[in-house]
C-alpha positions as CSV (number, residue, x, y, z in Angstrom):
1,X,-76.8,29.5,17.7
2,X,-74.8,31.3,14.9
3,X,-72.7,33.1,17.5
4,X,-71.6,29.8,18.9
5,X,-70.8,28.6,15.4
6,X,-68.8,31.6,14.7
7,X,-66.9,31.3,17.9
8,X,-66.3,27.6,17.5
9,X,-65.1,28.0,13.9
10,X,-62.8,30.9,14.9
11,X,-61.3,28.7,17.6
12,X,-60.6,25.8,15.3
13,X,-59.3,28.0,12.6
14,X,-56.9,29.9,14.8
15,X,-55.8,26.6,16.4
16,X,-55.1,25.2,12.9
17,X,-53.0,28.4,12.1
18,X,-51.1,27.9,15.4
19,X,-50.5,24.2,14.4
20,X,-49.1,25.3,11.0
21,X,-46.8,27.9,12.7
22,X,-45.6,25.2,15.1
23,X,-44.9,22.9,12.2
24,X,-42.8,25.6,10.6
25,X,-40.9,26.2,13.8
26,X,-40.3,22.5,14.4
27,X,-38.8,22.2,10.9
28,X,-36.7,25.3,10.9
29,X,-33.6,23.1,10.5
30,X,-35.1,20.5,8.3
31,X,-33.3,20.4,4.9
32,X,-35.6,21.0,2.0
33,X,-38.6,22.1,4.1
34,X,-40.7,24.9,2.7
35,X,-42.5,27.4,4.9
36,X,-46.2,26.8,5.1
37,X,-48.9,29.5,5.5
38,X,-52.6,29.2,6.4
39,X,-54.8,31.0,3.9
40,X,-58.0,32.2,5.6
41,X,-61.3,33.1,4.0
42,X,-64.7,34.5,5.0
43,X,-67.1,31.6,5.9
44,X,-69.9,33.3,4.0
45,X,-73.1,34.9,5.2
46,X,-76.7,34.3,6.1
47,X,-79.8,36.4,5.3
48,X,-82.1,37.5,8.0
49,X,-84.9,40.0,8.3
50,X,-82.5,42.3,9.9
51,X,-79.9,42.0,7.0
52,X,-77.0,39.9,6.1
53,X,-74.8,38.4,8.9
54,X,-71.4,36.8,8.4
55,X,-70.7,33.2,9.5
56,X,-67.2,33.9,10.6
57,X,-63.8,32.5,9.3
58,X,-62.6,29.3,7.8
59,X,-59.4,27.8,6.3
60,X,-59.2,28.1,2.5
61,X,-55.9,26.0,2.2
62,X,-52.4,25.7,3.5
63,X,-49.9,27.2,1.0
64,X,-46.3,26.2,0.5
65,X,-43.7,29.0,0.0
66,X,-42.3,27.9,-3.3
67,X,-40.7,29.5,-6.4
68,X,-40.2,27.1,-9.3
69,X,-37.5,29.2,-11.0
70,X,-35.4,29.7,-7.9
71,X,-35.7,26.1,-7.0
72,X,-34.6,25.0,-10.4
73,X,-31.7,27.4,-10.4
74,X,-30.6,26.2,-7.0
75,X,-30.7,22.6,-8.1
76,X,-28.7,23.2,-11.3
77,X,-26.0,25.4,-9.6
78,X,-25.7,22.9,-6.8
79,X,-25.2,20.1,-9.3
80,X,-22.3,22.0,-11.0
81,X,-20.7,22.7,-7.6
82,X,-20.9,19.1,-6.6
83,X,-19.2,18.0,-9.9
84,X,-16.4,20.5,-9.5
85,X,-15.9,19.6,-5.9
86,X,-15.7,15.9,-6.6
87,X,-13.1,16.4,-9.3
88,X,-11.1,18.8,-7.2
89,X,-11.0,16.3,-4.3
90,X,-9.6,13.6,-6.5
91,X,-7.1,15.9,-8.2
92,X,-5.7,17.0,-4.9
93,X,-5.2,13.3,-4.0
94,X,-3.4,12.9,-7.3
95,X,-1.2,16.0,-6.7
96,X,0.0,14.5,-3.5
97,X,1.6,11.6,-5.5
98,X,4.0,14.1,-7.2
99,X,6.1,15.9,-4.5
100,X,8.9,18.3,-5.4
101,X,12.3,18.3,-3.8
102,X,14.4,15.3,-2.7
103,X,11.3,13.0,-2.5
104,X,10.2,13.8,-6.0
105,X,10.4,11.8,-9.2
106,X,12.4,14.5,-10.8
107,X,15.1,14.3,-8.1
108,X,15.4,10.6,-8.7
109,X,15.7,11.0,-12.4
110,X,18.4,13.7,-12.2
111,X,20.3,11.7,-9.5
112,X,20.4,8.8,-11.8
113,X,21.7,10.8,-14.8
114,X,24.2,12.9,-12.7
115,X,25.7,9.7,-11.1
116,X,27.5,9.1,-14.5
117,X,29.6,12.3,-13.8
118,X,31.7,10.4,-11.2
119,X,32.2,7.6,-13.7
120,X,33.3,10.2,-16.3
121,X,36.0,11.2,-13.9
122,X,36.9,7.7,-12.8
123,X,35.6,5.1,-15.2
124,X,37.2,2.1,-13.4
125,X,36.0,3.0,-9.9
126,X,33.8,0.1,-8.7
127,X,32.1,2.3,-6.1
128,X,31.1,4.9,-8.7
129,X,29.7,2.1,-10.9
130,X,27.7,0.7,-8.0
131,X,26.3,4.2,-7.3
132,X,25.0,4.4,-10.9
133,X,23.2,1.1,-10.5
134,X,21.8,2.1,-7.1
135,X,20.5,5.4,-8.4
136,X,18.9,3.7,-11.3
137,X,17.2,1.2,-9.0
138,X,15.9,4.1,-6.9
139,X,14.6,5.9,-10.0
140,X,12.8,2.7,-11.2
141,X,11.4,2.0,-7.7
142,X,10.1,5.6,-7.5
143,X,8.3,5.2,-10.9
144,X,6.9,1.8,-9.8
145,X,5.7,3.3,-6.5
146,X,4.1,6.2,-8.3
147,X,2.4,3.9,-10.8
148,X,1.1,1.7,-7.9
149,X,-0.3,4.7,-6.1
150,X,-2.1,5.8,-9.3
151,X,-3.5,2.3,-9.6
152,X,-4.8,2.5,-6.1
153,X,-6.3,5.9,-6.7
154,X,-7.9,4.6,-9.9
155,X,-9.5,1.6,-8.0
156,X,-10.9,3.8,-5.2
157,X,-12.3,6.2,-7.8
158,X,-14.0,3.4,-9.7
159,X,-15.5,2.2,-6.4
160,X,-16.7,5.8,-5.8
161,X,-18.4,5.8,-9.3
162,X,-20.2,2.6,-8.3
163,X,-21.3,4.2,-5.0
164,X,-22.7,7.2,-6.9
165,X,-24.6,5.0,-9.3
166,X,-26.1,3.0,-6.4
167,X,-27.1,6.3,-4.8
168,X,-28.8,7.5,-8.0
169,X,-30.7,4.2,-8.3
170,X,-31.8,4.4,-4.6
171,X,-33.0,8.1,-5.0
172,X,-34.9,7.2,-8.2
173,X,-36.7,4.4,-6.4
174,X,-37.6,6.8,-3.5
175,X,-38.8,9.5,-5.9
176,X,-41.0,6.9,-7.7
177,X,-42.6,6.1,-4.3
178,X,-43.2,9.8,-3.6
179,X,-44.7,10.2,-7.0
180,X,-47.1,7.4,-6.3
181,X,-48.3,9.1,-3.1
182,X,-48.7,12.4,-4.9
183,X,-50.7,10.8,-7.7
184,X,-52.9,9.1,-5.2
185,X,-53.8,12.6,-3.7
186,X,-54.4,14.1,-7.2
187,X,-57.9,15.5,-7.7
188,X,-58.3,16.8,-4.2
189,X,-58.9,20.5,-3.4
190,X,-55.7,20.9,-1.5
191,X,-51.9,20.4,-2.2
192,X,-49.9,17.8,-0.2
193,X,-47.2,20.3,0.8
194,X,-45.0,17.9,2.7
195,X,-45.0,15.4,-0.2
196,X,-44.0,18.1,-2.6
197,X,-41.1,19.0,-0.2
198,X,-40.0,15.4,-0.3
199,X,-40.2,15.4,-4.1
200,X,-38.1,18.5,-4.3
201,X,-35.6,17.2,-1.8
202,X,-35.1,14.0,-3.8
203,X,-34.7,16.0,-7.0
204,X,-32.1,18.2,-5.3
205,X,-30.3,15.1,-4.0
206,X,-30.4,13.5,-7.5
207,X,-28.9,16.6,-9.0
208,X,-25.9,16.3,-6.6
209,X,-24.8,13.2,-8.6
210,X,-25.8,14.1,-12.2
211,X,-27.5,16.9,-14.2
212,X,-31.2,16.1,-14.5
213,X,-34.1,17.4,-16.5
214,X,-37.4,17.5,-14.7
215,X,-40.8,17.4,-16.5
216,X,-44.0,17.8,-14.4
217,X,-46.2,14.7,-14.3
218,X,-49.6,13.8,-13.1
219,X,-50.8,15.7,-10.0
220,X,-47.5,17.4,-9.5
221,X,-45.3,14.2,-9.7
222,X,-41.9,14.6,-11.3
223,X,-40.5,12.8,-14.4
224,X,-36.7,12.8,-14.4
225,X,-34.4,12.4,-17.4
226,X,-30.6,12.3,-17.4
227,X,-27.8,11.6,-19.9
228,X,-29.7,13.8,-22.5
229,X,-33.0,11.9,-22.8
230,X,-32.9,8.7,-20.7
231,X,-36.0,8.4,-18.5
232,X,-34.7,7.7,-15.0
233,X,-38.1,8.2,-13.4
234,X,-41.4,8.2,-15.3
235,X,-44.2,8.5,-12.8
236,X,-44.0,5.4,-10.6
237,X,-41.6,3.6,-13.0
238,X,-37.8,3.8,-12.8
239,X,-34.8,3.0,-15.0
240,X,-31.4,2.0,-13.5
241,X,-27.8,2.9,-14.0
242,X,-25.0,0.3,-14.0
243,X,-21.2,0.4,-14.2
244,X,-19.4,-1.5,-16.9
245,X,-15.7,-1.7,-17.8
246,X,-14.8,-0.4,-21.2
247,X,-14.0,-3.5,-23.3
248,X,-11.3,-1.5,-25.2
249,X,-9.7,-0.1,-22.1
250,X,-10.1,-1.9,-18.8
251,X,-8.8,1.1,-16.9
252,X,-11.9,3.1,-18.0
253,X,-15.5,2.5,-16.9
254,X,-18.7,3.3,-18.7
255,X,-22.0,4.2,-17.1
256,X,-24.9,2.3,-18.6
257,X,-28.6,3.1,-18.6
258,X,-30.7,0.0,-18.3
259,X,-34.4,-0.3,-18.8
260,X,-35.6,-3.8,-19.0
261,X,-33.3,-5.9,-21.1
262,X,-31.9,-2.8,-23.0
263,X,-28.6,-1.3,-21.8
264,X,-27.5,2.0,-23.4
265,X,-24.0,3.5,-22.7
266,X,-24.1,7.1,-21.5
267,X,-21.5,9.5,-22.8
268,X,-19.8,11.1,-19.7
269,X,-20.3,14.5,-21.3
270,X,-24.1,14.1,-21.5
271,X,-24.1,13.6,-17.7
272,X,-23.3,17.3,-17.5
273,X,-22.5,18.0,-13.9
274,X,-22.8,16.4,-10.5
275,X,-20.5,14.2,-8.5
276,X,-20.8,11.3,-10.9
277,X,-19.9,13.4,-13.9
278,X,-17.0,15.1,-12.0
279,X,-15.6,11.7,-10.8
280,X,-15.9,10.2,-14.2
281,X,-14.1,13.2,-15.7
282,X,-11.2,12.7,-13.3
283,X,-11.1,9.0,-13.9
284,X,-11.3,8.8,-17.6
285,X,-9.6,12.1,-18.5
286,X,-7.3,13.5,-15.8
287,X,-6.0,10.3,-14.3
288,X,-5.5,8.7,-17.7
289,X,-3.6,11.7,-19.0
290,X,-1.3,11.8,-16.0
291,X,-0.7,8.1,-16.1
292,X,0.3,8.3,-19.7
293,X,2.8,11.1,-18.9
294,X,4.3,9.0,-16.1
295,X,4.5,6.1,-18.4
296,X,6.1,8.2,-21.1
297,X,8.8,9.3,-18.7
298,X,9.6,5.7,-17.9
299,X,9.5,4.5,-21.6
300,X,11.4,7.4,-23.1
301,X,14.1,7.4,-20.3
302,X,14.6,3.7,-20.4
303,X,14.7,3.6,-24.2
304,X,17.2,6.4,-24.5
305,X,19.5,5.0,-21.8
306,X,19.3,1.5,-23.3
307,X,20.2,2.9,-26.7
308,X,23.2,4.8,-25.3
309,X,24.3,2.0,-23.1
310,X,24.3,-0.4,-26.0
311,X,26.8,1.9,-27.8
312,X,29.3,1.6,-25.0
313,X,31.9,-1.0,-23.9
314,X,32.0,-2.7,-20.5
315,X,35.1,-3.6,-18.6
316,X,35.4,-7.0,-20.3
317,X,35.5,-5.3,-23.7
318,X,31.9,-6.4,-24.7
319,X,29.4,-4.0,-26.2
320,X,26.8,-2.9,-23.7
321,X,23.5,-4.6,-23.3
322,X,20.2,-3.2,-22.0
323,X,20.5,-1.0,-18.9
324,X,16.8,-1.3,-18.1
325,X,14.7,-4.4,-18.9
326,X,13.2,-3.4,-22.2
327,X,9.5,-2.8,-22.5
328,X,7.8,-5.1,-25.0
329,X,5.5,-4.0,-27.7
330,X,2.2,-2.5,-26.6
331,X,-0.5,-4.9,-27.7
332,X,-3.7,-3.5,-29.1
333,X,-7.0,-4.5,-27.5
334,X,-9.3,-5.6,-30.4
335,X,-12.8,-4.2,-30.5
336,X,-15.6,-6.8,-29.7
337,X,-17.0,-6.1,-33.2
338,X,-13.8,-7.1,-35.1
339,X,-14.5,-9.5,-37.9
340,X,-10.9,-11.0,-38.1
341,X,-8.4,-12.5,-35.7
342,X,-5.8,-9.9,-36.6
343,X,-3.6,-8.3,-33.9
344,X,-2.1,-4.9,-33.6
345,X,0.9,-3.6,-31.7
346,X,3.1,-0.5,-31.3
347,X,6.9,-0.3,-30.4
348,X,9.1,2.6,-29.6
349,X,11.0,3.8,-32.7
350,X,12.0,7.3,-31.6
351,X,11.9,8.0,-27.8
352,X,12.3,11.7,-28.4
353,X,9.0,12.0,-30.4
354,X,6.7,10.3,-28.0
355,X,3.3,11.9,-27.2
356,X,1.5,11.0,-24.0
357,X,-1.6,9.5,-25.5
358,X,-3.5,6.4,-26.2
359,X,-4.2,5.5,-29.8
360,X,-6.9,3.9,-31.9
361,X,-5.8,1.9,-35.0
362,X,-8.5,1.3,-37.5
363,X,-8.5,-0.7,-40.7
364,X,-10.0,1.3,-43.6
365,X,-10.9,0.5,-47.1
366,X,-8.0,2.5,-48.4
367,X,-5.5,1.3,-45.8
368,X,-5.3,2.2,-42.1
369,X,-5.8,5.2,-39.8
370,X,-4.3,6.0,-36.5
371,X,-6.1,8.4,-34.2
372,X,-4.4,10.1,-31.3
373,X,-7.1,10.0,-28.6
374,X,-5.7,12.9,-26.5
375,X,-6.6,15.4,-29.2
376,X,-8.4,13.5,-32.0
377,X,-5.6,13.9,-34.5
378,X,-6.0,11.3,-37.2
379,X,-3.3,10.1,-39.6
380,X,-4.1,8.1,-42.7
381,X,-1.7,5.4,-43.7
382,X,-1.5,3.3,-46.9
383,X,0.5,0.4,-45.3
384,X,1.9,-0.8,-42.0
385,X,4.2,-0.8,-40.2
386,X,4.5,3.0,-40.1
387,X,5.9,5.5,-37.5
388,X,3.7,8.0,-35.8
389,X,4.6,10.1,-32.7
390,X,7.8,8.0,-32.2
391,X,5.8,4.7,-32.3
392,X,5.9,2.1,-35.0
393,X,2.4,0.6,-35.5
394,X,2.0,-2.8,-37.0
395,X,-0.7,-5.5,-37.8
396,X,0.0,-9.2,-37.2
397,X,-1.7,-12.6,-37.1
398,X,-3.1,-12.6,-40.6
399,X,-5.0,-10.0,-42.6
400,X,-7.4,-7.6,-40.9
401,X,-10.9,-6.9,-42.0
402,X,-12.1,-3.5,-43.0
403,X,-13.7,-1.9,-40.0
404,X,-11.5,-3.7,-37.4
405,X,-10.2,-1.4,-34.7
406,X,-7.7,-1.7,-31.9
407,X,-7.1,0.4,-28.7
408,X,-3.3,0.7,-28.1
409,X,-2.0,2.0,-24.8
410,X,1.8,2.3,-25.2
411,X,2.4,3.8,-21.7
412,X,-0.1,1.9,-19.5
413,X,2.5,-0.5,-17.9
414,X,5.8,1.2,-18.7
415,X,6.3,2.8,-15.2
416,X,4.6,-0.1,-13.3
417,X,7.0,-2.7,-14.8
418,X,10.3,-0.7,-15.0
419,X,13.3,-2.7,-13.7
420,X,17.1,-2.3,-13.9
421,X,18.7,-5.0,-16.1
422,X,22.3,-4.4,-14.9
423,X,23.4,-6.3,-11.8
424,X,27.2,-6.3,-11.9
425,X,29.2,-3.0,-11.8
426,X,31.6,-4.5,-14.3
427,X,28.7,-4.8,-16.9
428,X,28.3,-1.1,-17.1
429,X,29.3,0.1,-20.6
430,X,31.2,3.2,-19.5
431,X,33.8,3.2,-22.3
432,X,33.3,4.3,-25.8
433,X,34.2,2.2,-28.8
434,X,35.8,5.2,-30.5
435,X,38.8,7.3,-29.4
436,X,40.1,10.6,-30.5
437,X,43.8,11.4,-30.8
438,X,45.0,15.0,-31.2
439,X,47.7,15.6,-33.8
440,X,51.3,15.8,-32.4
441,X,51.8,19.2,-33.9
442,X,48.6,20.8,-32.6
443,X,48.7,24.2,-31.0
444,X,47.6,24.6,-27.3
445,X,44.5,26.5,-28.3
446,X,42.1,23.5,-28.6
447,X,41.1,20.7,-26.3
448,X,38.8,17.6,-26.5
449,X,35.7,17.9,-24.2
450,X,34.0,14.6,-25.1
451,X,33.7,11.8,-27.7
452,X,31.1,9.1,-27.6
453,X,29.0,7.0,-29.9
454,X,25.6,8.5,-30.4
455,X,23.9,6.1,-32.9
456,X,24.6,2.7,-34.3
457,X,26.6,2.9,-37.6
458,X,28.5,0.5,-39.7
459,X,31.2,3.1,-40.0
460,X,31.4,3.9,-36.3
461,X,35.1,2.9,-35.9
462,X,36.3,3.8,-39.3
463,X,39.5,6.0,-39.2
464,X,38.5,9.7,-39.7
465,X,40.8,12.7,-39.6
466,X,39.7,16.3,-39.0
467,X,42.1,19.0,-40.2
468,X,41.5,22.7,-39.5
469,X,42.1,25.3,-42.1
470,X,43.4,28.9,-41.8
471,X,39.8,30.3,-41.9
472,X,38.7,28.2,-38.9
473,X,36.8,25.6,-40.9
474,X,37.9,22.0,-41.0
475,X,38.1,19.2,-43.6
476,X,37.2,15.6,-42.9
477,X,38.7,12.5,-44.6
478,X,37.5,8.9,-44.2
479,X,33.8,9.7,-43.7
480,X,31.3,7.0,-44.6
481,X,28.0,7.4,-46.4
482,X,25.0,9.2,-44.8
483,X,27.0,12.1,-43.3
484,X,26.0,15.7,-43.8
485,X,27.6,17.4,-46.9
486,X,30.3,20.0,-46.4
487,X,29.1,23.5,-45.5
488,X,31.6,25.0,-47.9
489,X,32.3,23.6,-51.4
490,X,36.0,24.6,-51.3
491,X,38.4,23.7,-52.4
492,X,39.0,22.2,-50.1
493,X,35.5,21.2,-49.1
494,X,35.1,22.1,-45.4
495,X,32.7,22.2,-42.4
496,X,32.1,25.2,-40.2
497,X,33.3,25.0,-36.6
498,X,31.7,26.5,-33.5
499,X,33.5,25.9,-30.2
500,X,31.5,23.7,-27.9
501,X,29.1,22.6,-30.6
502,X,29.1,18.8,-31.2
503,X,30.6,17.5,-34.5
504,X,28.6,14.4,-35.4
505,X,29.8,12.0,-38.1
506,X,29.7,8.2,-38.6
507,X,27.5,7.8,-35.6
508,X,29.8,9.5,-33.1
509,X,29.7,12.9,-31.4
510,X,32.9,14.9,-30.8
511,X,32.9,18.2,-28.8
512,X,36.0,20.5,-29.0
513,X,36.8,23.6,-27.2
514,X,39.0,26.5,-28.0
515,X,40.3,28.4,-31.1
516,X,42.0,26.3,-33.8
517,X,45.2,27.0,-35.7
518,X,45.8,26.1,-39.3
519,X,47.0,22.5,-39.4
520,X,45.5,21.3,-36.1
521,X,44.1,17.8,-36.5
522,X,42.3,15.1,-34.7
523,X,42.1,11.4,-35.5
524,X,39.1,9.4,-34.6
525,X,39.1,5.6,-34.7
526,X,38.5,2.4,-32.8
527,X,39.4,2.6,-29.2
528,X,42.1,0.0,-28.2
529,X,41.1,-2.6,-25.7
530,X,44.0,-1.7,-23.5
531,X,42.4,1.7,-22.8
532,X,39.0,0.5,-21.7
533,X,39.7,1.0,-18.0
534,X,40.5,4.6,-18.5
535,X,37.9,5.3,-21.3
536,X,34.8,7.2,-20.1
537,X,33.5,8.1,-23.5
538,X,30.1,6.5,-23.1
539,X,29.7,8.0,-19.6
540,X,29.9,11.4,-21.3
541,X,27.3,10.1,-23.8
542,X,25.0,9.3,-20.8
543,X,25.6,12.8,-19.3
544,X,24.7,14.3,-22.7
545,X,21.2,12.7,-22.4
546,X,20.4,15.2,-19.7
547,X,20.0,18.1,-22.2
548,X,18.5,16.0,-25.0
549,X,15.1,17.4,-26.2
550,X,12.7,14.6,-25.4
551,X,9.3,15.7,-24.2
552,X,7.9,18.1,-26.9
553,X,11.2,20.0,-26.8
554,X,11.8,19.7,-23.1
555,X,15.1,18.3,-21.9
556,X,15.1,14.7,-20.5
557,X,16.3,16.0,-17.1
558,X,13.3,18.4,-17.0
559,X,10.6,15.9,-18.0
560,X,9.3,15.7,-14.5
561,X,8.8,19.5,-14.4
562,X,6.4,19.4,-17.4
563,X,4.5,16.5,-15.7
564,X,4.3,18.3,-12.4
565,X,3.2,21.5,-14.2
566,X,0.4,19.7,-15.9
567,X,-0.8,18.2,-12.6
568,X,-0.6,21.7,-10.9
569,X,-2.4,23.4,-13.7
570,X,-5.3,20.9,-13.5
571,X,-5.5,21.3,-9.8
572,X,-5.4,25.1,-10.0
573,X,-8.1,25.2,-12.7
574,X,-10.2,22.8,-10.7
575,X,-9.8,25.0,-7.5
576,X,-11.0,28.0,-9.4
577,X,-14.0,26.2,-10.9
578,X,-14.9,24.7,-7.6
579,X,-14.7,28.0,-5.7
580,X,-16.6,29.9,-8.4
581,X,-19.4,27.3,-8.7
582,X,-19.7,27.0,-5.0
583,X,-20.2,30.7,-4.6
584,X,-22.9,30.7,-7.4
585,X,-24.6,27.7,-5.8
586,X,-24.6,29.4,-2.3
587,X,-26.1,32.5,-3.8
588,X,-28.8,30.6,-5.6
589,X,-29.7,28.5,-2.5
590,X,-29.8,31.7,-0.4
591,X,-32.2,33.2,-2.9
592,X,-34.4,30.1,-2.7
593,X,-34.2,30.0,1.1
594,X,-35.2,33.6,1.3
595,X,-38.5,32.7,-0.3
596,X,-39.1,29.2,1.1
597,X,-37.1,29.1,4.3
598,X,-38.5,29.5,7.9
599,X,-37.8,32.8,9.6
600,X,-38.1,32.4,13.3
601,X,-38.7,36.1,14.0
602,X,-41.5,36.1,11.5
603,X,-43.0,32.9,12.9
604,X,-42.8,34.4,16.5
605,X,-44.8,37.4,15.4
606,X,-47.4,35.2,13.6
607,X,-47.5,33.0,16.7
608,X,-48.4,35.9,18.9
609,X,-50.9,37.2,16.3
610,X,-52.8,33.9,16.1
611,X,-52.5,33.3,19.9
612,X,-54.2,36.6,20.6
613,X,-56.9,35.7,17.9
614,X,-57.4,32.3,19.6
615,X,-57.8,33.9,23.0
616,X,-60.2,36.4,21.6
617,X,-62.2,33.7,20.0
618,X,-62.3,31.7,23.2
619,X,-63.6,34.9,25.0
620,X,-66.2,35.4,22.4
621,X,-67.2,31.7,22.7
622,X,-67.5,32.2,26.5
623,X,-69.7,35.3,26.1
624,X,-71.9,33.5,23.5
625,X,-72.2,30.5,25.8
626,X,-73.1,32.7,28.8
627,X,-75.7,34.7,26.7
628,X,-77.2,31.4,25.4
629,X,-77.4,30.0,28.9
630,X,-79.1,33.2,30.2
631,X,-81.6,33.0,27.3
632,X,-82.4,29.3,28.2
633,X,-83.0,30.2,31.8
634,X,-85.3,33.1,30.9
635,X,-87.3,31.0,28.5
636,X,-87.5,28.2,31.0
637,X,-89.3,30.3,33.5
């Protein structure tokens, strides 16, 4: 009878081995599947008078090909790659909003500034005046369109963050269900391999969205923590993530960890890697920084052009008004915890000193502090209003309480709302309120390149005479207060002269060319109304804005170049990070797959091996059965 048992046990054992091999082959393309192997063992022995005889073979267990270290490394590197890829995808969409060439924002800016050149040559030409307004309209429209596209990209990115959060919550629920099944099998003598594969697959999927920490639980279940130490899955219990708009900045969103009635905001940095972290980084860092730069171009350009236009004279002899509709003060968003009803605001005081950043204004026991959020630079102030980074910060609506804070976004709506204020060509302030008259006895060695008002001054139209000395310096008479002191004490007191370098006094700027002769003179004073039609002084002032250092030393006309360079630099860095992390993740996954993956060639060899063993067992069973039947027949006689 023992031979029949051995044969039967061998048949069933080899059939089980073939079943496992078939399971492997069937799941060769199943993501997350780990190769399984039947572990065989001797079925024991029995003692007889003739010695010890074996009982054949039996299955010890079915092992899962698994390496904890390689699996963890593959999970972490895949998380990093997913985060880099998600950020790169969004940055490439952002880059598409900033083309170069004729369709670029830089071309529109320079077309608008250069359009004043025709007015400089023909100040009364109505066509040239209309072209200036048309180019300004095109520039404003380009900025509004860019701002609108940024808003659309922001909205779609916020929706994507919500989708990532929903996916994390769904996966956490599924993992808790698998944990329940694993715990229910705990205490048995065998391992539920397929359940463990499901567990590891869910962990890998979770890590695609955020960096997770995994702590082993009961029976091989997985406890998952994210955001530093928040328990997303504890055995069969789950927490949840939720999306909430930042109360201090509605363009930003926060991810909240909720457990029961308790909601805890998660710092984006603590999410580490994963698609959620990468998308949040783009949304709250990259996109906000670029939006601020676009807004700064709009705010600085419109403010500088408005200032210069207001210093000119239109065809009716009136001082110029706003060329662009002025941007109002940026109102601060009060923190929910503020104890007073005070308000805060910031207005542009120096367009050349603007920094593309949001700010936090805080009321301190000793006064106030303003923190630049782009780099964390904090400035302490005793009183307000005060100027920082070209902005004048102020507090209104009553006294503020110590601890009150406000988020101020000076550039958030600057590009979105930019509009041209000038409608009629005759309203363009092309003329200058000051005029220069060369002396009648001047030599032919000097010429006037331009004269225009550069700043408001009570002494702007006061008569001033510049007289050149034999040493090439010049003396000035009629200057008002606040002008630079003479370079040379004299006598006579004099200023140095460099051809082509602007001479700036009383709020005007005069540029001369050539080599002076002793006695050459130039008289500057109020421009007569009869010369307005031929006066292009303020058009020259507008053209001079092109080279004005505006964006951290960059000329106004090159402001778009610095913006595009920043976008390009972010994309290039993201491309490098994404390519590098993808290669690392691919290598790590390959190492894991080499251990846990199914090799069809190997399975084919094992299939043949156990097929032959099964056939031999069947033959042995046939022989045992025949022998047993013969024995019965003999005994039966």
